[in-house]
mmCIF file of the protein (N, C-alpha, C, O) and its ligand, coordinates in Angstrom:
data_MODEL
# 
_entry.id   MODEL 
# 
loop_
_entity.id 
_entity.type 
_entity.pdbx_number_of_molecules 
1 polymer     1 
2 non-polymer 1 
# 
_entity_poly.entity_id                      1 
_entity_poly.type                           'polypeptide(L)' 
_entity_poly.nstd_linkage                   no 
_entity_poly.nstd_monomer                   no 
_entity_poly.pdbx_seq_one_letter_code       MTKPKKRKQRRKQQKKQKHECVCCKELTGTLALEDGTFICEDCAQAMSDLAP 
_entity_poly.pdbx_seq_one_letter_code_can   MTKPKKRKQRRKQQKKQKHECVCCKELTGTLALEDGTFICEDCAQAMSDLAP 
_entity_poly.pdbx_strand_id                 A 
# 
loop_
_entity_poly_seq.entity_id 
_entity_poly_seq.num 
_entity_poly_seq.mon_id 
_entity_poly_seq.hetero 
1 1  MET n 
1 2  THR n 
1 3  LYS n 
1 4  PRO n 
1 5  LYS n 
1 6  LYS n 
1 7  ARG n 
1 8  LYS n 
1 9  GLN n 
1 10 ARG n 
1 11 ARG n 
1 12 LYS n 
1 13 GLN n 
1 14 GLN n 
1 15 LYS n 
1 16 LYS n 
1 17 GLN n 
1 18 LYS n 
1 19 HIS n 
1 20 GLU n 
1 21 CYS n 
1 22 VAL n 
1 23 CYS n 
1 24 CYS n 
1 25 LYS n 
1 26 GLU n 
1 27 LEU n 
1 28 THR n 
1 29 GLY n 
1 30 THR n 
1 31 LEU n 
1 32 ALA n 
1 33 LEU n 
1 34 GLU n 
1 35 ASP n 
1 36 GLY n 
1 37 THR n 
1 38 PHE n 
1 39 ILE n 
1 40 CYS n 
1 41 GLU n 
1 42 ASP n 
1 43 CYS n 
1 44 ALA n 
1 45 GLN n 
1 46 ALA n 
1 47 MET n 
1 48 SER n 
1 49 ASP n 
1 50 LEU n 
1 51 ALA n 
1 52 PRO n 
# 
loop_
_struct_asym.id 
_struct_asym.entity_id 
A 1 
B 2 
# 
loop_
_chem_comp.id 
_chem_comp.type 
_chem_comp.mon_nstd_flag 
ALA 'L-peptide linking' y 
ARG 'L-peptide linking' y 
ASP 'L-peptide linking' y 
CYS 'L-peptide linking' y 
GLN 'L-peptide linking' y 
GLU 'L-peptide linking' y 
GLY 'peptide linking'   y 
HIS 'L-peptide linking' y 
ILE 'L-peptide linking' y 
LEU 'L-peptide linking' y 
LYS 'L-peptide linking' y 
MET 'L-peptide linking' y 
PHE 'L-peptide linking' y 
PRO 'L-peptide linking' y 
SER 'L-peptide linking' y 
THR 'L-peptide linking' y 
VAL 'L-peptide linking' y 
ZN  non-polymer         . 
# 
_pdbx_entity_nonpoly.entity_id   2 
_pdbx_entity_nonpoly.name        ? 
_pdbx_entity_nonpoly.comp_id     ZN 
# 
_pdbx_nonpoly_scheme.asym_id         B 
_pdbx_nonpoly_scheme.entity_id       2 
_pdbx_nonpoly_scheme.mon_id          ZN 
_pdbx_nonpoly_scheme.ndb_seq_num     1 
_pdbx_nonpoly_scheme.pdb_seq_num     101 
_pdbx_nonpoly_scheme.auth_seq_num    101 
_pdbx_nonpoly_scheme.pdb_mon_id      ZN 
_pdbx_nonpoly_scheme.auth_mon_id     ZN 
_pdbx_nonpoly_scheme.pdb_strand_id   A 
_pdbx_nonpoly_scheme.pdb_ins_code    . 
# 
loop_
_atom_site.group_PDB 
_atom_site.id 
_atom_site.type_symbol 
_atom_site.label_atom_id 
_atom_site.label_alt_id 
_atom_site.label_comp_id 
_atom_site.label_asym_id 
_atom_site.label_entity_id 
_atom_site.label_seq_id 
_atom_site.pdbx_PDB_ins_code 
_atom_site.Cartn_x 
_atom_site.Cartn_y 
_atom_site.Cartn_z 
_atom_site.occupancy 
_atom_site.B_iso_or_equiv 
_atom_site.pdbx_formal_charge 
_atom_site.auth_seq_id 
_atom_site.auth_comp_id 
_atom_site.auth_asym_id 
_atom_site.auth_atom_id 
_atom_site.pdbx_PDB_model_num 
ATOM   1   N  N  . MET A 1 1  ? 53.000 157.001 99.434  1.00 0.00 ? 1   MET A N  1 
ATOM   2   C  CA . MET A 1 1  ? 53.222 155.909 98.472  1.00 0.00 ? 1   MET A CA 1 
ATOM   3   C  C  . MET A 1 1  ? 53.508 154.597 99.215  1.00 0.00 ? 1   MET A C  1 
ATOM   4   O  O  . MET A 1 1  ? 54.356 154.518 100.104 1.00 0.00 ? 1   MET A O  1 
ATOM   5   N  N  . THR A 1 2  ? 52.789 153.628 98.821  1.00 0.00 ? 2   THR A N  1 
ATOM   6   C  CA . THR A 1 2  ? 52.986 152.347 99.499  1.00 0.00 ? 2   THR A CA 1 
ATOM   7   C  C  . THR A 1 2  ? 53.834 151.402 98.653  1.00 0.00 ? 2   THR A C  1 
ATOM   8   O  O  . THR A 1 2  ? 53.708 151.292 97.433  1.00 0.00 ? 2   THR A O  1 
ATOM   9   N  N  . LYS A 1 3  ? 54.659 150.768 99.360  1.00 0.00 ? 3   LYS A N  1 
ATOM   10  C  CA . LYS A 1 3  ? 55.493 149.797 98.630  1.00 0.00 ? 3   LYS A CA 1 
ATOM   11  C  C  . LYS A 1 3  ? 54.682 148.553 98.293  1.00 0.00 ? 3   LYS A C  1 
ATOM   12  O  O  . LYS A 1 3  ? 53.910 148.049 99.108  1.00 0.00 ? 3   LYS A O  1 
ATOM   13  N  N  . PRO A 1 4  ? 54.873 148.089 97.110  1.00 0.00 ? 4   PRO A N  1 
ATOM   14  C  CA . PRO A 1 4  ? 54.218 146.819 96.760  1.00 0.00 ? 4   PRO A CA 1 
ATOM   15  C  C  . PRO A 1 4  ? 54.789 145.692 97.606  1.00 0.00 ? 4   PRO A C  1 
ATOM   16  O  O  . PRO A 1 4  ? 55.994 145.565 97.828  1.00 0.00 ? 4   PRO A O  1 
ATOM   17  N  N  . LYS A 1 5  ? 53.858 144.900 98.054  1.00 0.00 ? 5   LYS A N  1 
ATOM   18  C  CA . LYS A 1 5  ? 54.330 143.796 98.905  1.00 0.00 ? 5   LYS A CA 1 
ATOM   19  C  C  . LYS A 1 5  ? 55.106 142.781 98.082  1.00 0.00 ? 5   LYS A C  1 
ATOM   20  O  O  . LYS A 1 5  ? 54.630 142.192 97.112  1.00 0.00 ? 5   LYS A O  1 
ATOM   21  N  N  . LYS A 1 6  ? 56.286 142.630 98.527  1.00 0.00 ? 6   LYS A N  1 
ATOM   22  C  CA . LYS A 1 6  ? 57.116 141.643 97.827  1.00 0.00 ? 6   LYS A CA 1 
ATOM   23  C  C  . LYS A 1 6  ? 57.227 140.393 98.677  1.00 0.00 ? 6   LYS A C  1 
ATOM   24  O  O  . LYS A 1 6  ? 57.731 140.403 99.800  1.00 0.00 ? 6   LYS A O  1 
ATOM   25  N  N  . ARG A 1 7  ? 56.752 139.357 98.109  1.00 0.00 ? 7   ARG A N  1 
ATOM   26  C  CA . ARG A 1 7  ? 56.872 138.102 98.860  1.00 0.00 ? 7   ARG A CA 1 
ATOM   27  C  C  . ARG A 1 7  ? 58.229 137.497 98.619  1.00 0.00 ? 7   ARG A C  1 
ATOM   28  O  O  . ARG A 1 7  ? 58.703 137.351 97.493  1.00 0.00 ? 7   ARG A O  1 
ATOM   29  N  N  . LYS A 1 8  ? 58.799 137.170 99.685  1.00 0.00 ? 8   LYS A N  1 
ATOM   30  C  CA . LYS A 1 8  ? 60.113 136.527 99.541  1.00 0.00 ? 8   LYS A CA 1 
ATOM   31  C  C  . LYS A 1 8  ? 59.937 135.139 98.955  1.00 0.00 ? 8   LYS A C  1 
ATOM   32  O  O  . LYS A 1 8  ? 59.356 134.238 99.560  1.00 0.00 ? 8   LYS A O  1 
ATOM   33  N  N  . GLN A 1 9  ? 60.448 135.019 97.791  1.00 0.00 ? 9   GLN A N  1 
ATOM   34  C  CA . GLN A 1 9  ? 60.363 133.704 97.168  1.00 0.00 ? 9   GLN A CA 1 
ATOM   35  C  C  . GLN A 1 9  ? 61.747 133.098 97.064  1.00 0.00 ? 9   GLN A C  1 
ATOM   36  O  O  . GLN A 1 9  ? 62.513 133.323 96.127  1.00 0.00 ? 9   GLN A O  1 
ATOM   37  N  N  . ARG A 1 10 ? 61.994 132.355 98.040  1.00 0.00 ? 10  ARG A N  1 
ATOM   38  C  CA . ARG A 1 10 ? 63.300 131.686 98.022  1.00 0.00 ? 10  ARG A CA 1 
ATOM   39  C  C  . ARG A 1 10 ? 63.112 130.226 97.693  1.00 0.00 ? 10  ARG A C  1 
ATOM   40  O  O  . ARG A 1 10 ? 62.326 129.509 98.312  1.00 0.00 ? 10  ARG A O  1 
ATOM   41  N  N  . ARG A 1 11 ? 63.840 129.832 96.731  1.00 0.00 ? 11  ARG A N  1 
ATOM   42  C  CA . ARG A 1 11 ? 63.736 128.427 96.370  1.00 0.00 ? 11  ARG A CA 1 
ATOM   43  C  C  . ARG A 1 11 ? 64.309 127.578 97.488  1.00 0.00 ? 11  ARG A C  1 
ATOM   44  O  O  . ARG A 1 11 ? 65.412 127.794 97.990  1.00 0.00 ? 11  ARG A O  1 
ATOM   45  N  N  . LYS A 1 12 ? 63.515 126.628 97.836  1.00 0.00 ? 12  LYS A N  1 
ATOM   46  C  CA . LYS A 1 12 ? 64.010 125.740 98.886  1.00 0.00 ? 12  LYS A CA 1 
ATOM   47  C  C  . LYS A 1 12 ? 65.048 124.806 98.300  1.00 0.00 ? 12  LYS A C  1 
ATOM   48  O  O  . LYS A 1 12 ? 64.776 123.984 97.425  1.00 0.00 ? 12  LYS A O  1 
ATOM   49  N  N  . GLN A 1 13 ? 66.188 124.965 98.797  1.00 0.00 ? 13  GLN A N  1 
ATOM   50  C  CA . GLN A 1 13 ? 67.250 124.067 98.336  1.00 0.00 ? 13  GLN A CA 1 
ATOM   51  C  C  . GLN A 1 13 ? 67.648 123.156 99.474  1.00 0.00 ? 13  GLN A C  1 
ATOM   52  O  O  . GLN A 1 13 ? 68.112 123.581 100.532 1.00 0.00 ? 13  GLN A O  1 
ATOM   53  N  N  . GLN A 1 14 ? 67.450 121.919 99.210  1.00 0.00 ? 14  GLN A N  1 
ATOM   54  C  CA . GLN A 1 14 ? 67.799 120.972 100.251 1.00 0.00 ? 14  GLN A CA 1 
ATOM   55  C  C  . GLN A 1 14 ? 69.303 120.783 100.290 1.00 0.00 ? 14  GLN A C  1 
ATOM   56  O  O  . GLN A 1 14 ? 69.936 120.345 99.329  1.00 0.00 ? 14  GLN A O  1 
ATOM   57  N  N  . LYS A 1 15 ? 69.818 121.117 101.390 1.00 0.00 ? 15  LYS A N  1 
ATOM   58  C  CA . LYS A 1 15 ? 71.262 120.944 101.525 1.00 0.00 ? 15  LYS A CA 1 
ATOM   59  C  C  . LYS A 1 15 ? 71.613 119.463 101.588 1.00 0.00 ? 15  LYS A C  1 
ATOM   60  O  O  . LYS A 1 15 ? 72.529 118.967 100.933 1.00 0.00 ? 15  LYS A O  1 
ATOM   61  N  N  . LYS A 1 16 ? 70.840 118.808 102.402 1.00 0.00 ? 16  LYS A N  1 
ATOM   62  C  CA . LYS A 1 16 ? 71.063 117.371 102.517 1.00 0.00 ? 16  LYS A CA 1 
ATOM   63  C  C  . LYS A 1 16 ? 69.986 116.660 101.743 1.00 0.00 ? 16  LYS A C  1 
ATOM   64  O  O  . LYS A 1 16 ? 68.832 116.605 102.169 1.00 0.00 ? 16  LYS A O  1 
ATOM   65  N  N  . GLN A 1 17 ? 70.351 116.128 100.635 1.00 0.00 ? 17  GLN A N  1 
ATOM   66  C  CA . GLN A 1 17 ? 69.353 115.422 99.858  1.00 0.00 ? 17  GLN A CA 1 
ATOM   67  C  C  . GLN A 1 17 ? 69.096 114.051 100.476 1.00 0.00 ? 17  GLN A C  1 
ATOM   68  O  O  . GLN A 1 17 ? 70.005 113.289 100.805 1.00 0.00 ? 17  GLN A O  1 
ATOM   69  N  N  . LYS A 1 18 ? 67.824 113.796 100.607 1.00 0.00 ? 18  LYS A N  1 
ATOM   70  C  CA . LYS A 1 18 ? 67.467 112.529 101.229 1.00 0.00 ? 18  LYS A CA 1 
ATOM   71  C  C  . LYS A 1 18 ? 67.200 111.482 100.162 1.00 0.00 ? 18  LYS A C  1 
ATOM   72  O  O  . LYS A 1 18 ? 66.640 111.756 99.101  1.00 0.00 ? 18  LYS A O  1 
ATOM   73  N  N  . HIS A 1 19 ? 67.608 110.320 100.479 1.00 0.00 ? 19  HIS A N  1 
ATOM   74  C  CA . HIS A 1 19 ? 67.386 109.210 99.565  1.00 0.00 ? 19  HIS A CA 1 
ATOM   75  C  C  . HIS A 1 19 ? 66.672 108.084 100.291 1.00 0.00 ? 19  HIS A C  1 
ATOM   76  O  O  . HIS A 1 19 ? 66.622 108.021 101.519 1.00 0.00 ? 19  HIS A O  1 
ATOM   77  N  N  . GLU A 1 20 ? 66.137 107.220 99.490  1.00 0.00 ? 20  GLU A N  1 
ATOM   78  C  CA . GLU A 1 20 ? 65.431 106.105 100.111 1.00 0.00 ? 20  GLU A CA 1 
ATOM   79  C  C  . GLU A 1 20 ? 66.430 105.123 100.700 1.00 0.00 ? 20  GLU A C  1 
ATOM   80  O  O  . GLU A 1 20 ? 67.343 104.640 100.030 1.00 0.00 ? 20  GLU A O  1 
ATOM   81  N  N  . CYS A 1 21 ? 66.226 104.859 101.924 1.00 0.00 ? 21  CYS A N  1 
ATOM   82  C  CA . CYS A 1 21 ? 67.087 103.906 102.609 1.00 0.00 ? 21  CYS A CA 1 
ATOM   83  C  C  . CYS A 1 21 ? 66.807 102.504 102.072 1.00 0.00 ? 21  CYS A C  1 
ATOM   84  O  O  . CYS A 1 21 ? 65.653 102.088 101.970 1.00 0.00 ? 21  CYS A O  1 
ATOM   85  N  N  . VAL A 1 22 ? 67.859 101.794 101.735 1.00 0.00 ? 22  VAL A N  1 
ATOM   86  C  CA . VAL A 1 22 ? 67.670 100.453 101.179 1.00 0.00 ? 22  VAL A CA 1 
ATOM   87  C  C  . VAL A 1 22 ? 67.172 99.492  102.242 1.00 0.00 ? 22  VAL A C  1 
ATOM   88  O  O  . VAL A 1 22 ? 66.651 98.418  101.940 1.00 0.00 ? 22  VAL A O  1 
ATOM   89  N  N  . CYS A 1 23 ? 67.336 99.886  103.454 1.00 0.00 ? 23  CYS A N  1 
ATOM   90  C  CA . CYS A 1 23 ? 67.002 98.973  104.554 1.00 0.00 ? 23  CYS A CA 1 
ATOM   91  C  C  . CYS A 1 23 ? 65.553 99.154  105.006 1.00 0.00 ? 23  CYS A C  1 
ATOM   92  O  O  . CYS A 1 23 ? 64.779 98.197  105.024 1.00 0.00 ? 23  CYS A O  1 
ATOM   93  N  N  . CYS A 1 24 ? 65.195 100.374 105.368 1.00 0.00 ? 24  CYS A N  1 
ATOM   94  C  CA . CYS A 1 24 ? 63.856 100.584 105.926 1.00 0.00 ? 24  CYS A CA 1 
ATOM   95  C  C  . CYS A 1 24 ? 62.920 101.276 104.942 1.00 0.00 ? 24  CYS A C  1 
ATOM   96  O  O  . CYS A 1 24 ? 61.750 101.506 105.246 1.00 0.00 ? 24  CYS A O  1 
ATOM   97  N  N  . LYS A 1 25 ? 63.443 101.609 103.751 1.00 0.00 ? 25  LYS A N  1 
ATOM   98  C  CA . LYS A 1 25 ? 62.635 102.198 102.675 1.00 0.00 ? 25  LYS A CA 1 
ATOM   99  C  C  . LYS A 1 25 ? 62.066 103.574 103.033 1.00 0.00 ? 25  LYS A C  1 
ATOM   100 O  O  . LYS A 1 25 ? 61.137 104.054 102.384 1.00 0.00 ? 25  LYS A O  1 
ATOM   101 N  N  . GLU A 1 26 ? 62.612 104.184 104.037 1.00 0.00 ? 26  GLU A N  1 
ATOM   102 C  CA . GLU A 1 26 ? 62.171 105.531 104.381 1.00 0.00 ? 26  GLU A CA 1 
ATOM   103 C  C  . GLU A 1 26 ? 63.078 106.523 103.665 1.00 0.00 ? 26  GLU A C  1 
ATOM   104 O  O  . GLU A 1 26 ? 64.214 106.206 103.312 1.00 0.00 ? 26  GLU A O  1 
ATOM   105 N  N  . LEU A 1 27 ? 62.558 107.723 103.459 1.00 0.00 ? 27  LEU A N  1 
ATOM   106 C  CA . LEU A 1 27 ? 63.379 108.738 102.806 1.00 0.00 ? 27  LEU A CA 1 
ATOM   107 C  C  . LEU A 1 27 ? 64.294 109.407 103.826 1.00 0.00 ? 27  LEU A C  1 
ATOM   108 O  O  . LEU A 1 27 ? 64.263 110.619 104.040 1.00 0.00 ? 27  LEU A O  1 
ATOM   109 N  N  . THR A 1 28 ? 65.077 108.586 104.420 1.00 0.00 ? 28  THR A N  1 
ATOM   110 C  CA . THR A 1 28 ? 65.953 109.100 105.461 1.00 0.00 ? 28  THR A CA 1 
ATOM   111 C  C  . THR A 1 28 ? 67.409 108.775 105.180 1.00 0.00 ? 28  THR A C  1 
ATOM   112 O  O  . THR A 1 28 ? 68.297 109.079 105.977 1.00 0.00 ? 28  THR A O  1 
ATOM   113 N  N  . GLY A 1 29 ? 67.636 108.151 104.032 1.00 0.00 ? 29  GLY A N  1 
ATOM   114 C  CA . GLY A 1 29 ? 69.000 107.738 103.718 1.00 0.00 ? 29  GLY A CA 1 
ATOM   115 C  C  . GLY A 1 29 ? 69.909 108.922 103.443 1.00 0.00 ? 29  GLY A C  1 
ATOM   116 O  O  . GLY A 1 29 ? 69.635 109.745 102.569 1.00 0.00 ? 29  GLY A O  1 
ATOM   117 N  N  . THR A 1 30 ? 70.953 108.994 104.173 1.00 0.00 ? 30  THR A N  1 
ATOM   118 C  CA . THR A 1 30 ? 71.903 110.091 103.975 1.00 0.00 ? 30  THR A CA 1 
ATOM   119 C  C  . THR A 1 30 ? 73.313 109.564 103.716 1.00 0.00 ? 30  THR A C  1 
ATOM   120 O  O  . THR A 1 30 ? 74.209 110.313 103.326 1.00 0.00 ? 30  THR A O  1 
ATOM   121 N  N  . LEU A 1 31 ? 73.485 108.298 103.933 1.00 0.00 ? 31  LEU A N  1 
ATOM   122 C  CA . LEU A 1 31 ? 74.816 107.731 103.754 1.00 0.00 ? 31  LEU A CA 1 
ATOM   123 C  C  . LEU A 1 31 ? 74.855 106.887 102.487 1.00 0.00 ? 31  LEU A C  1 
ATOM   124 O  O  . LEU A 1 31 ? 74.079 105.945 102.319 1.00 0.00 ? 31  LEU A O  1 
ATOM   125 N  N  . ALA A 1 32 ? 75.777 107.250 101.603 1.00 0.00 ? 32  ALA A N  1 
ATOM   126 C  CA . ALA A 1 32 ? 75.888 106.516 100.353 1.00 0.00 ? 32  ALA A CA 1 
ATOM   127 C  C  . ALA A 1 32 ? 76.698 105.248 100.553 1.00 0.00 ? 32  ALA A C  1 
ATOM   128 O  O  . ALA A 1 32 ? 77.748 105.235 101.195 1.00 0.00 ? 32  ALA A O  1 
ATOM   129 N  N  . LEU A 1 33 ? 76.171 104.205 99.985  1.00 0.00 ? 33  LEU A N  1 
ATOM   130 C  CA . LEU A 1 33 ? 76.897 102.945 100.052 1.00 0.00 ? 33  LEU A CA 1 
ATOM   131 C  C  . LEU A 1 33 ? 77.748 102.782 98.799  1.00 0.00 ? 33  LEU A C  1 
ATOM   132 O  O  . LEU A 1 33 ? 77.652 103.561 97.850  1.00 0.00 ? 33  LEU A O  1 
ATOM   133 N  N  . GLU A 1 34 ? 78.565 101.770 98.823  1.00 0.00 ? 34  GLU A N  1 
ATOM   134 C  CA . GLU A 1 34 ? 79.493 101.572 97.709  1.00 0.00 ? 34  GLU A CA 1 
ATOM   135 C  C  . GLU A 1 34 ? 78.771 101.281 96.405  1.00 0.00 ? 34  GLU A C  1 
ATOM   136 O  O  . GLU A 1 34 ? 79.270 101.607 95.329  1.00 0.00 ? 34  GLU A O  1 
ATOM   137 N  N  . ASP A 1 35 ? 77.606 100.673 96.498  1.00 0.00 ? 35  ASP A N  1 
ATOM   138 C  CA . ASP A 1 35 ? 76.895 100.301 95.273  1.00 0.00 ? 35  ASP A CA 1 
ATOM   139 C  C  . ASP A 1 35 ? 75.953 101.398 94.789  1.00 0.00 ? 35  ASP A C  1 
ATOM   140 O  O  . ASP A 1 35 ? 75.148 101.168 93.887  1.00 0.00 ? 35  ASP A O  1 
ATOM   141 N  N  . GLY A 1 36 ? 76.046 102.578 95.376  1.00 0.00 ? 36  GLY A N  1 
ATOM   142 C  CA . GLY A 1 36 ? 75.248 103.704 94.899  1.00 0.00 ? 36  GLY A CA 1 
ATOM   143 C  C  . GLY A 1 36 ? 73.911 103.841 95.585  1.00 0.00 ? 36  GLY A C  1 
ATOM   144 O  O  . GLY A 1 36 ? 73.162 104.778 95.310  1.00 0.00 ? 36  GLY A O  1 
ATOM   145 N  N  . THR A 1 37 ? 73.606 102.929 96.465  1.00 0.00 ? 37  THR A N  1 
ATOM   146 C  CA . THR A 1 37 ? 72.369 103.034 97.220  1.00 0.00 ? 37  THR A CA 1 
ATOM   147 C  C  . THR A 1 37 ? 72.622 103.817 98.500  1.00 0.00 ? 37  THR A C  1 
ATOM   148 O  O  . THR A 1 37 ? 73.761 104.107 98.866  1.00 0.00 ? 37  THR A O  1 
ATOM   149 N  N  . PHE A 1 38 ? 71.533 104.146 99.162  1.00 0.00 ? 38  PHE A N  1 
ATOM   150 C  CA . PHE A 1 38 ? 71.674 104.953 100.371 1.00 0.00 ? 38  PHE A CA 1 
ATOM   151 C  C  . PHE A 1 38 ? 71.070 104.238 101.564 1.00 0.00 ? 38  PHE A C  1 
ATOM   152 O  O  . PHE A 1 38 ? 70.196 103.379 101.445 1.00 0.00 ? 38  PHE A O  1 
ATOM   153 N  N  . ILE A 1 39 ? 71.560 104.619 102.673 1.00 0.00 ? 39  ILE A N  1 
ATOM   154 C  CA . ILE A 1 39 ? 71.063 104.023 103.907 1.00 0.00 ? 39  ILE A CA 1 
ATOM   155 C  C  . ILE A 1 39 ? 70.981 105.122 104.957 1.00 0.00 ? 39  ILE A C  1 
ATOM   156 O  O  . ILE A 1 39 ? 71.758 106.077 104.939 1.00 0.00 ? 39  ILE A O  1 
ATOM   157 N  N  . CYS A 1 40 ? 70.046 104.976 105.854 1.00 0.00 ? 40  CYS A N  1 
ATOM   158 C  CA . CYS A 1 40 ? 69.934 105.983 106.891 1.00 0.00 ? 40  CYS A CA 1 
ATOM   159 C  C  . CYS A 1 40 ? 70.889 105.645 108.044 1.00 0.00 ? 40  CYS A C  1 
ATOM   160 O  O  . CYS A 1 40 ? 71.408 104.533 108.151 1.00 0.00 ? 40  CYS A O  1 
ATOM   161 N  N  . GLU A 1 41 ? 71.088 106.614 108.866 1.00 0.00 ? 41  GLU A N  1 
ATOM   162 C  CA . GLU A 1 41 ? 72.084 106.436 109.913 1.00 0.00 ? 41  GLU A CA 1 
ATOM   163 C  C  . GLU A 1 41 ? 71.678 105.347 110.898 1.00 0.00 ? 41  GLU A C  1 
ATOM   164 O  O  . GLU A 1 41 ? 72.513 104.616 111.432 1.00 0.00 ? 41  GLU A O  1 
ATOM   165 N  N  . ASP A 1 42 ? 70.388 105.264 111.119 1.00 0.00 ? 42  ASP A N  1 
ATOM   166 C  CA . ASP A 1 42 ? 69.912 104.251 112.058 1.00 0.00 ? 42  ASP A CA 1 
ATOM   167 C  C  . ASP A 1 42 ? 70.243 102.845 111.569 1.00 0.00 ? 42  ASP A C  1 
ATOM   168 O  O  . ASP A 1 42 ? 70.733 101.996 112.314 1.00 0.00 ? 42  ASP A O  1 
ATOM   169 N  N  . CYS A 1 43 ? 69.953 102.634 110.278 1.00 0.00 ? 43  CYS A N  1 
ATOM   170 C  CA . CYS A 1 43 ? 70.192 101.306 109.726 1.00 0.00 ? 43  CYS A CA 1 
ATOM   171 C  C  . CYS A 1 43 ? 71.689 101.042 109.599 1.00 0.00 ? 43  CYS A C  1 
ATOM   172 O  O  . CYS A 1 43 ? 72.152 99.916  109.784 1.00 0.00 ? 43  CYS A O  1 
ATOM   173 N  N  . ALA A 1 44 ? 72.428 102.082 109.285 1.00 0.00 ? 44  ALA A N  1 
ATOM   174 C  CA . ALA A 1 44 ? 73.870 101.924 109.196 1.00 0.00 ? 44  ALA A CA 1 
ATOM   175 C  C  . ALA A 1 44 ? 74.427 101.501 110.551 1.00 0.00 ? 44  ALA A C  1 
ATOM   176 O  O  . ALA A 1 44 ? 75.340 100.682 110.651 1.00 0.00 ? 44  ALA A O  1 
ATOM   177 N  N  . GLN A 1 45 ? 73.849 102.085 111.572 1.00 0.00 ? 45  GLN A N  1 
ATOM   178 C  CA . GLN A 1 45 ? 74.270 101.724 112.917 1.00 0.00 ? 45  GLN A CA 1 
ATOM   179 C  C  . GLN A 1 45 ? 73.948 100.270 113.213 1.00 0.00 ? 45  GLN A C  1 
ATOM   180 O  O  . GLN A 1 45 ? 74.747 99.525  113.781 1.00 0.00 ? 45  GLN A O  1 
ATOM   181 N  N  . ALA A 1 46 ? 72.741 99.899  112.802 1.00 0.00 ? 46  ALA A N  1 
ATOM   182 C  CA . ALA A 1 46 ? 72.318 98.529  113.041 1.00 0.00 ? 46  ALA A CA 1 
ATOM   183 C  C  . ALA A 1 46 ? 73.191 97.553  112.279 1.00 0.00 ? 46  ALA A C  1 
ATOM   184 O  O  . ALA A 1 46 ? 73.527 96.474  112.767 1.00 0.00 ? 46  ALA A O  1 
ATOM   185 N  N  . MET A 1 47 ? 73.556 97.964  111.047 1.00 0.00 ? 47  MET A N  1 
ATOM   186 C  CA . MET A 1 47 ? 74.384 97.083  110.237 1.00 0.00 ? 47  MET A CA 1 
ATOM   187 C  C  . MET A 1 47 ? 75.779 96.956  110.820 1.00 0.00 ? 47  MET A C  1 
ATOM   188 O  O  . MET A 1 47 ? 76.379 95.881  110.814 1.00 0.00 ? 47  MET A O  1 
ATOM   189 N  N  . SER A 1 48 ? 76.277 98.059  111.319 1.00 0.00 ? 48  SER A N  1 
ATOM   190 C  CA . SER A 1 48 ? 77.633 98.004  111.874 1.00 0.00 ? 48  SER A CA 1 
ATOM   191 C  C  . SER A 1 48 ? 77.647 97.176  113.151 1.00 0.00 ? 48  SER A C  1 
ATOM   192 O  O  . SER A 1 48 ? 78.667 96.612  113.547 1.00 0.00 ? 48  SER A O  1 
ATOM   193 N  N  . ASP A 1 49 ? 76.485 97.126  113.773 1.00 0.00 ? 49  ASP A N  1 
ATOM   194 C  CA . ASP A 1 49 ? 76.409 96.283  114.960 1.00 0.00 ? 49  ASP A CA 1 
ATOM   195 C  C  . ASP A 1 49 ? 76.471 94.809  114.588 1.00 0.00 ? 49  ASP A C  1 
ATOM   196 O  O  . ASP A 1 49 ? 77.005 93.978  115.323 1.00 0.00 ? 49  ASP A O  1 
ATOM   197 N  N  . LEU A 1 50 ? 75.897 94.508  113.401 1.00 0.00 ? 50  LEU A N  1 
ATOM   198 C  CA . LEU A 1 50 ? 75.890 93.123  112.953 1.00 0.00 ? 50  LEU A CA 1 
ATOM   199 C  C  . LEU A 1 50 ? 77.234 92.727  112.364 1.00 0.00 ? 50  LEU A C  1 
ATOM   200 O  O  . LEU A 1 50 ? 77.635 91.565  112.419 1.00 0.00 ? 50  LEU A O  1 
ATOM   201 N  N  . ALA A 1 51 ? 77.922 93.712  111.800 1.00 0.00 ? 51  ALA A N  1 
ATOM   202 C  CA . ALA A 1 51 ? 79.195 93.418  111.164 1.00 0.00 ? 51  ALA A CA 1 
ATOM   203 C  C  . ALA A 1 51 ? 80.193 92.910  112.192 1.00 0.00 ? 51  ALA A C  1 
ATOM   204 O  O  . ALA A 1 51 ? 80.212 93.343  113.344 1.00 0.00 ? 51  ALA A O  1 
ATOM   205 N  N  . PRO A 1 52 ? 81.006 91.994  111.745 1.00 0.00 ? 52  PRO A N  1 
ATOM   206 C  CA . PRO A 1 52 ? 81.997 91.445  112.650 1.00 0.00 ? 52  PRO A CA 1 
ATOM   207 C  C  . PRO A 1 52 ? 83.080 92.427  113.038 1.00 0.00 ? 52  PRO A C  1 
ATOM   208 O  O  . PRO A 1 52 ? 83.981 92.082  113.803 1.00 0.00 ? 52  PRO A O  1 
HETATM 209 ZN ZN . ZN  B 2 .  ? 66.960 102.890 107.195 1.00 0.00 2 101 ZN  A ZN 1 
# 
């Protein structure tokens, strides 16, 4: 008797949801800003460099 092939169907659940970065418009935003928008780490770094 052969077992029916069961395909593993696992729903892909994104642990880290990506958002559009307000700065570079890439779907790399992981950091939420105060106004509800997101920014990626690269741009956040760049912004912090500009910040006084
Ligand atoms: Zn960015």
